[in-house]
C-alpha positions in Angstrom: 0.0 0.0 0.0 1.5 3.3 -1.1 0.8 6.0 1.6 2.3 8.9 -0.3 -0.1 11.2 -2.1 0.6 11.9 -5.8 1.2 15.5 -7.0 -2.4 15.5 -8.3 -3.7 14.5 -4.9 -1.7 17.2 -3.2 -3.2 19.8 -5.6 -6.6 18.4 -4.9 -6.0 18.7 -1.2 -5.0 22.4 -1.7 -8.2 23.0 -3.7 -10.5 21.5 -1.0 -8.7 23.2 1.8 -9.0 26.6 0.2 -12.7 26.1 -0.5 -13.4 24.9 3.0 -11.6 28.0 4.5 -13.8 30.2 2.3 -17.1 28.5 2.9 -17.3 26.7 6.2 -20.0 28.3 8.3 -18.9 30.2 11.5 -18.9 28.1 14.6 -22.3 28.4 16.3 -21.3 27.3 19.8 -20.8 23.9 21.5 -23.7 22.3 19.5 -21.8 22.5 16.2 -21.2 19.0 14.9 -23.8 17.5 17.3 -26.6 15.6 15.5 -29.4 18.0 16.5 -27.9 21.1 15.0 -30.1 20.6 12.0 -30.4 24.0 10.5 -26.7 24.5 10.3 -26.3 21.0 8.9 -29.0 21.5 6.3 -27.6 24.8 5.1 -24.1 23.3 4.9 -25.4 20.3 2.9 -27.2 22.5 0.4 -24.0 24.6 -0.1 -22.0 21.4 -0.7 -24.7 20.1 -3.0 -24.5 23.3 -5.1 -20.8 22.8 -5.4 -21.3 19.2 -6.4 -19.4 17.9 -3.4 -22.1 16.7 -1.1 -22.4 13.2 -2.5 -18.6 12.9 -2.5 -18.6 9.1 -2.5 -20.9 8.8 -5.5 -20.0 8.3 -9.1 -20.7 11.0 -11.7 -23.6 9.1 -13.2 -25.6 9.6 -10.0 -24.7 13.2 -9.3 -21.4 12.7 -7.4 -18.0 14.1 -8.4 -16.6 10.7 -9.3 -13.6 11.0 -7.0 -11.1 8.3 -6.3 -11.1 6.6 -2.9 -8.0 8.7 -2.1 -9.7 11.9 -3.0 -12.7 11.0 -0.9 -10.4 10.4 2.0 -8.6 13.7 1.5 -12.0 15.5 1.2 -13.3 14.1 4.5 -10.1 14.8 6.3 -10.1 18.5 5.1 -13.8 18.8 5.9 -13.2 17.7 9.5 -10.0 19.8 9.9 -12.0 22.9 8.9 -14.5 22.2 11.6 -17.3 21.7 9.1 -20.5 19.9 10.2 -20.8 16.2 9.5 -23.5 15.6 6.8 -26.4 13.3 7.6 -25.3 9.8 6.5 -28.7 8.2 5.9 -29.3 9.4 2.4 -25.7 9.9 1.3 -23.8 7.0 2.7 -26.5 4.4 3.3 -29.5 4.7 1.0 -27.6 6.1 -2.0 -25.4 3.1 -2.5 -28.5 0.8 -1.9 -30.5 2.5 -4.7 -27.5 2.4 -7.1 -27.3 -1.4 -6.6 -30.9 -2.5 -6.0 -33.2 0.4 -6.9 -35.4 0.7 -10.0 -34.6 3.3 -12.7 -37.6 5.3 -11.5 -36.4 5.2 -7.9 -32.9 6.3 -8.9 -34.2 9.2 -11.0 -36.7 10.3 -8.3 -34.5 10.2 -5.2 -30.8 10.4 -6.0 -30.7 13.9 -7.5 -32.5 15.4 -4.5 -30.2 13.6 -2.0 -27.1 14.8 -3.9 -28.4 18.4 -3.9 -29.0 18.4 -0.1 -32.8 18.9 -0.7 -34.0 15.6 0.7 -33.3 14.1 4.2 -33.8 10.5 5.2 -34.0 8.5 8.4 -33.4 4.7 9.0 -36.3 2.6 10.2 -34.5 -0.5 11.5 -34.5 -1.0 15.2 -37.7 -1.9 17.1 -38.3 -2.2 20.9 -37.6 -5.9 20.8 -35.3 -6.0 17.7 -32.0 -4.2 18.0 -28.9 -6.3 17.7 -31.2 -9.2 16.6 -32.6 -7.1 13.8 -33.9 -10.1 11.9 -36.6 -10.6 14.6 -38.4 -7.4 13.7 -42.2 -7.5 13.8 -43.3 -4.4 11.8 -45.7 -6.0 9.2 -46.3 -4.9 5.7 -49.3 -6.6 4.0 -49.9 -6.3 0.3 -53.2 -4.6 -0.6 -53.5 -4.1 -4.3 -50.9 -1.5 -5.4 -50.0 -0.7 -1.8 -48.5 -2.2 1.3 -50.3 -1.6 4.6 -47.7 -1.2 7.3 -48.3 -1.6 11.0 -45.6 -1.6 13.7 -43.1 0.5 15.7 -39.6 1.7 15.1 -37.3 3.2 17.8 -34.1 5.1 18.2 -34.8 6.6 14.8 -32.2 9.5 14.4 -33.6 12.7 12.8 -37.0 11.2 12.0 -38.5 14.6 13.0 -36.4 16.2 10.3 -36.6 13.6 7.6 -38.7 13.7 4.4 -38.6 9.9 4.0 -37.6 6.8 5.9 -36.1 3.6 4.5 -37.6 0.9 6.5 -37.3 -2.9 7.0 -40.7 -4.6 7.2 -41.8 -8.2 7.4 -43.8 -9.0 4.3 -43.9 -12.8 4.8 -44.2 -14.1 8.4 -44.4 -17.8 7.2 -40.8 -18.2 6.1 -37.5 -18.1 8.1 -37.1 -14.7 9.6 -34.3 -13.4 7.3 -36.2 -14.5 4.2 -39.5 -12.6 5.0 -38.1 -9.1 5.2 -38.5 -6.4 2.6 -37.0 -2.9 2.2 -39.6 -0.1 1.8 -39.3 3.7 1.2 -41.9 5.6 3.3 -43.0 9.2 3.0 -42.9 10.6 6.6 -46.1 12.6 5.9 -48.1 9.5 5.2 -51.3 9.3 7.4 -51.0 6.9 10.2 -47.3 7.6 10.9 -46.7 9.2 14.3 -43.3 10.5 15.6 -42.6 10.8 19.3 -39.3 12.5 20.5 -36.8 10.8 22.7 -34.6 13.1 24.8 -31.1 11.7 25.5 -28.5 12.2 28.2 -26.7 14.9 26.2 -29.8 17.1 26.5 -30.7 17.0 22.8 -33.5 15.7 20.6 -32.1 13.7 17.8 -33.8 10.3 18.5 -37.4 9.3 18.1 -39.8 6.4 18.2 -42.2 5.9 15.3 -45.6 4.3 15.3 -47.1 3.1 12.1 -50.8 2.4 12.0 -52.3 1.3 8.7 -49.7 3.3 6.8 -50.2 2.8 3.1 -47.0 2.6 1.0 -47.1 2.3 -2.8 -45.6 -0.9 -4.0 -43.4 1.2 -6.3 -41.6 2.1 -3.1 -40.3 -1.5 -2.6 -36.6 -1.6 -3.2 -35.5 -4.8 -4.9 -37.8 -7.8 -4.6 -40.0 -8.9 -1.8 -38.0 -10.9 0.7 -34.7 -9.3 -0.4 -34.6 -6.8 2.5 -32.2 -8.8 4.6 -29.6 -8.9 1.8 -30.1 -5.2 1.2 -29.8 -4.5 4.9 -26.5 -6.3 5.2 -25.1 -4.4 2.1 -26.2 -1.1 3.7 -24.7 -1.9 7.1 -21.3 -2.7 5.6 -21.2 0.8 4.2 -22.6 2.3 7.4 -20.0 0.7 9.6 -17.1 1.8 7.4 -18.3 5.4 7.4 -19.3 5.4 11.1 -15.6 5.0 12.3 -15.3 8.8 12.2 -11.5 8.8 11.7 -11.3 12.3 10.2 -13.4 13.9 13.0 -11.4 12.1 15.6 -8.2 13.4 14.1 -9.6 16.9 14.3 -10.8 16.5 17.9 -7.4 15.2 18.9 -5.6 18.1 17.2 -7.8 20.6 19.0 -7.3 18.8 22.3 -3.5 18.9 22.0 -3.7 22.6 21.1 -5.8 23.4 24.2 -3.4 21.4 26.4 -0.4 23.2 25.0 -1.9 26.6 25.9 -2.3 25.7 29.5 1.0 25.2 31.4 -0.7 23.3 34.2 -1.7 20.6 31.7 1.2 20.9 29.2 3.8 20.3 31.9 2.0 17.3 33.5 3.8 14.0 32.4 0.5 12.1 33.0 -1.3 14.3 30.6 1.4 14.0 28.0 1.4 10.2 28.4 -2.4 10.1 28.0 -2.3 12.2 24.8 0.5 10.1 23.4 -1.5 6.9 24.0 -4.5 8.4 22.3 -2.5 9.4 19.3 -0.9 6.0 18.9 -4.4 4.3 19.0 -5.7 6.9 16.5 -2.8 6.3 14.2 -3.5 2.6 14.2 -7.1 3.3 13.4 -6.2 5.6 10.6 -3.9 3.0 9.0 -6.7 0.4 9.2 -9.0 2.9 7.5 -6.4 3.5 4.8 -6.1 -0.3 4.2 -9.9 -0.4 3.7 -9.5 2.6 1.4 -6.9 0.6 -0.6 -9.3 -2.3 -1.0 -12.0 0.0 -2.3 -9.6 1.7 -4.6 -8.8 -1.7 -6.1 -12.5 -2.3 -6.8 -13.1 -4.6 -3.8 -16.0 -4.4 -1.4 -15.3 -3.6 2.3 -14.7 -6.8 4.1 -14.9 -7.8 7.8 -12.6 -4.9 8.6 -15.6 -2.6 8.4 -16.7 -4.2 11.7 -13.2 -3.7 13.1 -13.3 0.0 12.1 -16.7 0.4 13.7 -15.5 -1.1 17.0 -12.3 0.8 17.2 -13.8 4.0 15.8 -16.5 4.1 18.5 -13.9 3.4 21.2 -11.7 6.1 19.9 -14.4 8.7 19.8 -15.4 7.8 23.4 -11.8 7.9 24.6 -11.1 11.3 23.1 -14.3 12.8 24.4 -13.6 11.4 27.9 -10.1 13.1 27.8 -11.7 16.4 26.7 -14.1 16.3 29.7 -11.5 15.2 32.3 -8.7 17.5 31.1 -11.1 20.4 30.5 -12.4 20.3 34.1 -14.8 23.1 34.8 -14.4 24.5 31.3 -16.0 21.3 30.0 -19.2 21.8 32.0 -22.2 23.2 30.0 -22.8 26.1 32.4 -19.1 27.0 32.3 -18.7 27.1 28.5 -18.5 30.9 28.4 -15.4 30.7 30.5 -13.6 28.3 28.1 -12.1 31.1 26.0 -8.9 29.8 24.3 -10.0 26.3 25.0 -12.7 25.8 22.3 -12.4 22.1 22.3 -13.7 22.1 25.9 -16.9 24.0 25.0 -19.6 21.4 24.7 -17.2 18.6 25.7 -19.7 17.2 28.2 -22.5 17.1 25.6 -20.2 15.4 23.1 -19.0 12.9 25.8 -22.6 12.1 26.7 -23.7 11.7 23.1 -20.8 9.5 22.2 -21.8 6.9 24.9 -24.1 5.7 22.1 -21.3 5.3 19.5 -20.6 1.8 20.6 -24.4 0.9 20.3 -25.6 2.5 17.1 -24.8 1.0 13.7 -24.6 -2.4 15.4 -23.3 -2.8 18.9 -19.6 -3.4 19.4 -20.3 -6.8 21.0 -22.1 -7.9 17.8 -19.2 -6.5 15.6 -16.8 -8.6 17.7 -18.9 -11.7 17.0 -18.8 -10.8 13.3 -15.0 -10.5 13.4 -14.7 -13.8 15.3 -16.8 -15.6 12.8 -15.3 -14.2 9.6 -11.7 -13.9 10.6 -11.2 -16.5 13.2 -13.8 -19.1 12.2 -15.3 -19.1 15.7 -19.0 -19.5 16.2 
């Protein structure tokens, strides 16, 4: 694996960096980058969409820039380094690749251009009260009725459902066959009668999660992606892309850089050998994660699909995010407390550190729990189980 960027890649990096410096929105306070800061996120995505860079991992035929895997890596690194908001992954990193591989021509033409332009937001209807890690046990039922499905059931932990235009949803269309074989993948308009959204407030003090109740929700059969019973295959395809993207390496690199800068400006921290040792340990782990991410990038660049390393990236990425946020809270001390954020001048990384820390407690749960990912790794890499 060649880790040196070509002259063309270096020029591309300079172009992206200059555009980011000129266009990244001003920091709006400690909420920036947190998942409920939706107005800032939406405006930023529309700006990127106008530039043609929002769907940066898409080919040109579907509205993306057609960048190489290396260019995509450079773009994400520069985006994070500039402090730009993270785009919503549901349409861009999850549904987009699904529609490109499994969607009908009509579905591609209807949804992909709007997603690439930042004009349409999606949420993911997977988890249910009794079906989280064991997703195949889901009970939301979709019964065929002429040219519609009638959907009844409940989804939970649905991120940004109160903001989304549509939800891609796993439903059981055949309860008589083995559970993985009876699941289908539907696209549901969030304004459809019978669909109710209830907010879930989380420990970070924000509203980004929801529970959804579906009562006789009528969904056109044209909104079925792929074939009936193919939902489990599509879900596995989608989760591989989600877990690769969810590692958050670029943002962890940025958070680590900001933490080191804050520590360096405070002699009481900078001169403490225990603090220096802690930062060094975090940077060693982050470097190992970055190299694993680059190996995955190399596979993709050679036309191969992400393998079991996507589960490894998800596990270590979540642990890395949690470890950095924990260091920000502990080293920031009083400056990291929400009601002390106005006193964190010169230590911007500590502003909102408590909210970030609390939110990232969930990073080892969403996208498939780390325990489940370790089982996947044990089975695929070690032949255990």
